C-alpha positions as CSV (number, residue, x, y, z in Angstrom):
1,M,3.6,-24.5,2.9
2,V,3.0,-21.8,0.3
3,M,2.2,-22.8,-3.3
4,T,3.6,-20.5,-5.9
5,S,4.5,-20.3,-9.5
6,L,7.5,-18.0,-8.9
7,S,10.8,-18.5,-10.7
8,E,13.9,-19.7,-8.9
9,E,15.3,-16.1,-9.0
10,Q,12.0,-14.7,-7.6
11,I,12.0,-17.3,-4.8
12,A,15.6,-16.5,-3.9
13,F,14.6,-12.8,-3.8
14,Q,11.7,-13.6,-1.5
15,D,14.0,-15.6,0.8
16,V,16.5,-12.7,1.0
17,I,13.6,-10.3,2.1
18,N,12.3,-12.8,4.6
19,R,15.7,-13.3,6.2
20,A,16.2,-9.5,6.3
21,I,12.8,-9.0,8.1
22,V,13.4,-11.8,10.6
23,E,16.9,-10.5,11.4
24,T,16.1,-6.8,11.4
25,S,12.6,-6.8,12.9
26,P,11.6,-10.1,14.5
27,V,8.1,-10.4,15.9
28,E,8.9,-9.1,19.4
29,R,10.5,-5.9,17.9
30,A,7.6,-5.4,15.4
31,Q,5.1,-5.7,18.3
32,K,7.0,-3.1,20.4
33,L,7.2,-0.6,17.4
34,D,3.5,-1.1,16.8
35,A,2.6,-0.4,20.4
36,A,4.9,2.7,20.4
37,K,3.5,3.8,17.0
38,T,7.0,4.1,15.7
39,F,8.3,3.8,12.2
40,D,10.9,1.0,11.7
41,A,13.8,3.1,10.6
42,E,16.2,0.2,10.7
43,L,14.1,-2.0,8.5
44,Y,13.7,0.9,6.1
45,R,17.5,1.3,5.9
46,V,17.9,-2.4,5.2
47,L,15.2,-2.4,2.4
48,G,17.1,0.5,0.8
49,E,20.3,-1.4,0.9
50,L,18.6,-4.5,-0.7
51,G,17.2,-2.3,-3.5
52,V,13.6,-3.0,-2.5
53,L,12.7,0.7,-2.4
54,G,13.8,1.1,-6.0
55,L,11.9,-1.8,-7.5
56,G,10.2,-0.8,-10.7
57,V,12.6,2.0,-11.3
58,A,15.2,1.7,-14.0
59,E,18.8,1.6,-12.9
60,E,19.6,4.7,-14.9
61,D,17.1,6.6,-12.9
62,G,18.6,5.4,-9.6
63,G,16.4,2.3,-9.1
64,S,17.0,-1.5,-9.0
65,G,14.8,-2.5,-11.9
66,G,12.3,-5.4,-11.5
67,T,8.7,-5.8,-12.3
68,N,5.3,-6.1,-10.7
69,I,6.1,-9.6,-9.6
70,E,9.1,-8.5,-7.5
71,Q,7.0,-5.7,-5.9
72,V,4.2,-8.1,-4.9
73,V,6.7,-10.7,-3.6
74,A,8.3,-8.0,-1.4
75,L,5.0,-6.6,-0.2
76,R,3.5,-10.0,0.7
77,A,6.7,-10.8,2.7
78,L,6.6,-7.5,4.5
79,A,2.9,-7.6,5.3
80,N,3.3,-11.1,6.8
81,R,5.5,-9.7,9.6
82,A,5.8,-5.9,9.3
83,T,2.5,-4.6,7.9
84,S,3.2,-0.9,8.5
85,M,6.3,-1.1,6.4
86,A,4.4,-2.9,3.6
87,V,1.9,-0.1,3.6
88,F,4.8,2.4,3.4
89,C,6.1,0.5,0.4
90,V,2.7,0.6,-1.4
91,V,3.0,4.4,-1.2
92,Q,6.6,4.3,-2.2
93,F,5.9,2.2,-5.3
94,L,3.0,4.5,-6.2
95,V,5.1,7.7,-6.1
96,T,8.0,6.1,-7.9
97,R,5.7,4.9,-10.6
98,L,4.2,8.4,-11.0
99,L,7.6,10.0,-11.2
100,K,9.0,7.3,-13.5
101,D,6.1,7.8,-16.0
102,N,5.7,11.5,-15.8
103,A,8.6,13.4,-14.3
104,T,11.2,15.4,-16.3
105,A,14.8,14.3,-16.3
106,E,15.7,17.0,-13.8
107,Q,12.8,16.0,-11.5
108,K,13.9,12.4,-11.7
109,R,17.4,13.4,-10.6
110,A,16.2,15.6,-7.8
111,F,13.3,13.5,-6.5
112,L,13.0,10.0,-8.0
113,A,16.7,8.9,-7.5
114,P,16.9,9.7,-3.8
115,L,13.5,8.2,-3.2
116,A,14.4,5.0,-4.9
117,A,17.7,4.8,-3.0
118,G,16.0,5.2,0.4
119,R,17.6,8.6,1.0
120,Q,14.2,10.4,1.0
121,K,10.6,9.6,1.7
122,A,7.4,10.8,0.0
123,S,3.7,11.1,0.6
124,F,0.9,11.0,-1.9
125,C,-1.7,13.8,-1.3
126,L,-4.9,13.1,-3.1
127,T,-7.8,12.4,-0.7
128,E,-9.6,15.2,1.1
129,A,-12.0,15.3,4.0
130,G,-15.0,15.7,1.6
131,G,-14.2,12.7,-0.6
132,G,-12.0,9.8,-1.4
133,T,-13.4,7.6,-4.2
134,D,-15.3,10.7,-5.5
135,I,-12.4,13.0,-5.1
136,L,-12.9,14.8,-8.4
137,R,-16.3,16.1,-7.2
138,A,-14.9,16.8,-3.7
139,M,-11.5,18.4,-4.5
140,K,-11.2,21.9,-3.1
141,T,-7.4,22.2,-3.0
142,T,-6.3,24.7,-5.7
143,A,-3.0,25.6,-7.4
144,R,-3.0,29.1,-8.9
145,A,-0.3,30.2,-11.4
146,D,1.6,33.3,-10.2
147,G,4.5,34.4,-12.3
148,G,7.0,31.5,-12.4
149,D,5.3,29.8,-9.4
150,Y,2.1,28.0,-8.4
151,V,0.4,28.9,-5.1
152,I,-1.3,26.0,-3.4
153,N,-4.2,26.3,-0.9
154,G,-6.4,23.6,0.6
155,A,-6.2,20.6,2.8
156,K,-5.6,16.8,2.3
157,M,-6.9,14.0,4.6
158,W,-5.7,10.5,5.5
159,I,-2.2,11.1,4.0
160,S,0.3,8.4,4.9
161,G,3.7,9.5,6.2
162,A,3.2,13.2,6.0
163,T,5.1,14.1,9.2
164,T,8.2,12.1,8.2
165,S,8.3,12.6,4.4
166,D,10.7,14.9,2.6
167,F,8.3,15.8,-0.2
168,Y,4.7,15.4,-1.2
169,V,3.1,14.6,-4.6
170,V,0.0,16.9,-4.4
171,L,-3.0,16.9,-6.6
172,A,-4.7,20.3,-6.9
173,R,-7.3,21.9,-9.1
174,T,-5.7,24.4,-11.6
175,A,-8.9,25.0,-13.7
176,P,-12.6,24.3,-13.6
177,G,-13.8,21.0,-14.9
178,K,-13.9,17.5,-13.7
179,T,-11.0,15.2,-14.9
180,D,-8.9,17.7,-16.9
181,G,-8.7,20.5,-14.3
182,V,-6.4,18.8,-11.9
183,S,-2.6,19.0,-11.9
184,M,0.1,17.2,-10.0
185,F,3.0,18.9,-8.1
186,L,6.2,18.1,-6.2
187,V,6.0,20.0,-2.9
188,P,8.8,20.0,-0.3
189,S,7.3,18.9,3.0
190,R,8.9,21.8,4.9
191,A,7.9,24.5,2.5
192,A,6.4,27.6,4.1
193,G,2.7,27.4,4.7
194,I,2.5,23.6,5.2
195,T,1.2,22.1,8.4
196,A,0.9,18.3,8.9
197,R,-1.3,17.0,11.8
198,E,-1.0,13.4,12.8
199,I,-4.3,11.5,13.3
200,D,-4.4,9.0,16.1
201,T,-5.4,5.8,14.3
202,F,-6.0,2.3,15.7
203,A,-4.1,0.3,13.0
204,I,-1.0,0.5,10.8
205,N,0.6,2.1,13.8
206,G,4.1,2.1,12.4
207,Y,3.3,4.6,9.7
208,D,1.7,7.9,10.5
209,T,-1.6,9.0,9.0
210,C,-2.1,12.8,8.7
211,Q,-4.2,15.8,7.7
212,V,-2.1,18.2,5.7
213,F,-2.9,21.9,5.3
214,F,-1.6,24.1,2.5
215,D,-1.7,27.9,3.2
216,D,-0.3,29.9,0.2
217,V,2.3,27.3,-0.4
218,R,4.5,28.5,-3.2
219,V,6.3,26.1,-5.5
220,P,8.2,26.8,-8.8
221,A,6.5,26.0,-12.0
222,A,9.3,23.5,-12.6
223,N,7.7,21.3,-9.9
224,L,4.6,20.6,-12.0
225,I,4.6,16.9,-12.8
226,G,3.7,16.2,-16.4
227,T,1.1,18.4,-18.2
228,E,-1.0,21.0,-16.4
229,G,-4.6,19.8,-16.2
230,R,-3.6,16.1,-16.8
231,G,-2.7,15.2,-13.2
232,F,-5.6,13.0,-12.4
233,R,-5.3,11.1,-15.7
234,Q,-1.7,10.5,-14.8
235,V,-2.9,9.0,-11.5
236,L,-5.5,6.9,-13.2
237,A,-2.8,5.2,-15.2
238,T,-1.3,3.9,-12.0
239,L,-4.5,2.5,-10.3
240,N,-4.1,-1.0,-11.6
241,S,-0.6,-1.4,-10.2
242,E,-1.7,0.2,-6.9
243,R,-4.6,-2.3,-6.5
244,I,-2.2,-5.2,-7.3
245,N,0.2,-4.0,-4.7
246,A,-2.6,-3.5,-2.1
247,A,-3.8,-7.0,-2.8
248,A,-0.2,-8.3,-2.1
249,V,-0.3,-6.6,1.3
250,A,-3.7,-8.0,2.2
251,I,-2.5,-11.5,1.2
252,G,0.6,-11.1,3.4
253,I,-1.6,-10.2,6.3
254,A,-3.8,-13.2,5.6
255,Q,-0.9,-15.5,5.5
256,G,0.6,-14.1,8.7
257,A,-2.7,-14.6,10.6
258,M,-3.1,-18.1,9.2
259,E,0.4,-19.1,10.2
260,V,0.0,-17.8,13.8
261,A,-3.3,-19.5,14.1
262,A,-2.0,-22.8,12.8
263,D,1.1,-22.7,15.1
264,Y,-1.2,-22.0,18.1
265,A,-3.5,-24.8,17.1
266,R,-0.6,-27.3,17.1
267,E,0.4,-26.3,20.6
268,R,-2.9,-25.6,22.4
269,Q,-4.3,-28.6,24.2
270,A,-8.1,-29.1,24.7
271,F,-10.1,-32.2,25.5
272,G,-6.9,-34.3,25.7
273,K,-5.6,-33.3,22.2
274,S,-4.3,-30.3,20.3
275,L,-6.7,-28.0,18.6
276,A,-5.1,-29.0,15.3
277,E,-6.6,-32.5,15.8
278,L,-10.1,-31.1,16.0
279,Q,-12.0,-31.3,12.7
280,A,-13.8,-28.0,13.3
281,V,-10.4,-26.2,13.6
282,Q,-9.0,-28.1,10.7
283,H,-11.9,-27.1,8.4
284,K,-11.6,-23.5,9.4
285,L,-7.9,-23.4,8.5
286,A,-8.5,-25.4,5.4
287,N,-11.0,-22.8,4.2
288,V,-8.5,-20.0,5.0
289,A,-5.6,-21.7,3.2
290,T,-7.8,-22.3,0.1
291,T,-9.0,-18.7,0.0
292,V,-5.5,-17.3,0.5
293,E,-3.8,-19.5,-2.1
294,L,-6.5,-18.8,-4.7
295,A,-6.1,-15.0,-4.1
296,W,-2.3,-15.2,-4.4
297,T,-2.4,-17.3,-7.6
298,F,-4.9,-14.9,-9.2
299,L,-2.8,-11.9,-8.1
300,L,0.4,-13.4,-9.6
301,A,-1.4,-14.0,-12.9
302,T,-2.8,-10.4,-12.9
303,A,0.7,-8.9,-12.1
304,V,2.2,-10.8,-15.1
305,R,-0.6,-9.6,-17.4
306,D,0.0,-6.0,-16.2
307,D,3.8,-6.4,-16.8
308,N,2.9,-7.6,-20.3
309,G,0.9,-4.5,-21.0
310,E,-2.5,-6.3,-21.1
311,P,-5.6,-4.5,-19.8
312,V,-6.2,-5.5,-16.1
313,D,-8.7,-3.0,-14.8
314,V,-11.2,-5.8,-14.0
315,A,-8.6,-8.3,-13.0
316,S,-6.8,-5.9,-10.6
317,S,-10.2,-5.1,-9.0
318,M,-10.9,-8.8,-8.6
319,A,-7.4,-9.4,-7.2
320,K,-7.8,-6.7,-4.6
321,L,-11.3,-7.9,-3.7
322,A,-10.2,-11.5,-3.4
323,A,-7.2,-10.5,-1.2
324,S,-9.4,-8.3,1.0
325,N,-11.8,-11.2,1.5
326,A,-8.9,-13.5,2.3
327,A,-7.5,-11.1,4.9
328,K,-10.9,-10.7,6.6
329,L,-11.5,-14.5,6.7
330,S,-8.0,-15.3,8.0
331,A,-8.0,-12.6,10.7
332,D,-11.4,-13.6,11.9
333,V,-10.6,-17.3,12.0
334,G,-7.3,-16.5,13.7
335,M,-9.1,-14.6,16.4
336,E,-11.6,-17.5,16.9
337,I,-8.8,-20.1,17.3
338,L,-6.6,-18.0,19.6
339,A,-9.6,-16.7,21.5
340,S,-8.5,-14.8,24.6
341,A,-4.9,-15.3,23.7
342,A,-5.4,-13.0,20.8
343,F,-6.4,-10.2,23.1
344,D,-2.9,-10.1,24.5
345,T,-1.1,-7.2,22.8
346,A,2.0,-9.4,22.8
347,S,0.3,-11.6,20.2
348,P,0.6,-10.5,16.5
349,M,-2.9,-11.7,15.9
350,Q,-4.5,-8.6,17.3
351,R,-2.3,-6.6,15.0
352,Y,-3.4,-8.6,12.0
353,Y,-7.0,-8.2,13.1
354,R,-6.7,-4.4,13.2
355,D,-4.4,-3.9,10.2
356,H,-6.4,-6.0,7.7
357,R,-9.4,-3.6,7.8
358,L,-7.4,-1.0,5.9
359,Y,-7.7,-3.0,2.7
360,S,-11.5,-3.3,2.8
361,F,-11.6,0.4,1.8
362,A,-8.2,1.3,0.5
363,P,-6.9,2.2,-2.0
364,L,-10.4,1.4,-3.5
365,N,-13.2,0.2,-1.3
366,D,-14.6,-3.3,-1.9
367,E,-18.0,-1.9,-3.0
368,M,-16.4,0.2,-5.7
369,C,-14.3,-2.9,-6.8
370,R,-17.6,-4.8,-7.1
371,N,-19.2,-1.9,-9.0
372,L,-16.3,-1.8,-11.5
373,I,-16.4,-5.6,-12.0
374,A,-20.1,-5.6,-12.6
375,E,-19.9,-2.8,-15.0
376,R,-16.9,-4.0,-17.1
377,Y,-17.1,-7.7,-16.7
378,F,-20.8,-8.1,-17.3
379,G,-21.5,-4.9,-19.1
380,F,-24.1,-3.8,-16.5
381,G,-25.0,-0.1,-16.1
382,R,-23.1,2.0,-13.6
383,G,-24.3,1.2,-10.1
384,F,-23.4,4.5,-8.5
């Protein structure tokens, strides 16, 4: 049972996605792809056909329309069964939002339309080895104007999908300064001077994580997104929706782990009865269900407020923090209930337990969420 305040149309949309996932990538297949560290190309194709990859993009720009609500519904459903694809879609929605809001008409035709249709993939290149949350201080990647081009040099770290993407959205410093010296560029992934090295990670195995090197990479000035020097401000405008989408994935993981644990508790016999008849197990799962449902309800309310143009910087941080906590609790309780059975790599529980950790530090770590909440909700001084 999942309690929601979704409309009939949104519930129908959710059902379509759930059926597509079950038919295209059932648990056994998802487990095999995770073990092989392989991207689910078939599920990606199906999501493109269903219009999921174009959510949030206007039809005239090649998308399928929709709002934050449709995005979070899709992300929660994906994370419940195919977490790596859900993480892929968080990046997808971030890049499409950046292009929708800042790209020229020609850039939208060349990059946004094929991205929204599922004909191309993209990576977002912001983080560097020396900094994530404090990237403005740490950013060393530069873009130098040279005639009608920009020449990019530097390296980016922890970049999702870099070995399989068709193009990158790259943040690079074009002038001294903190916020206003950073610009954003469209960079073909196979441009001369680019090297992408995959990092062997222990989670989100179906979506590669990479370090990307830029050695005198030349792109035309027409590939500048928006205004020179305003790239980071353009990114800041997307942070609330990114946190909302990240929260949806964390909640999907939490629900997936909860469902697996509840099913196991119903079947597993101990002391002459099922685990589900033991009060200790019931209470653990009751706590998980309450935490997950509260996080989902708050997330939906935040997504609606964001769609309505209301300020949600605090609410999106709260939603992300609540979702992260729900995922931690659910995965931990799931491991306790399954016990040794969760150590079997055939069980999805071990995957939920690994994958949920991403959202304790991405896209904004829990500590920074708490800092932002304390500063802007209570009016406390900055704690960092």
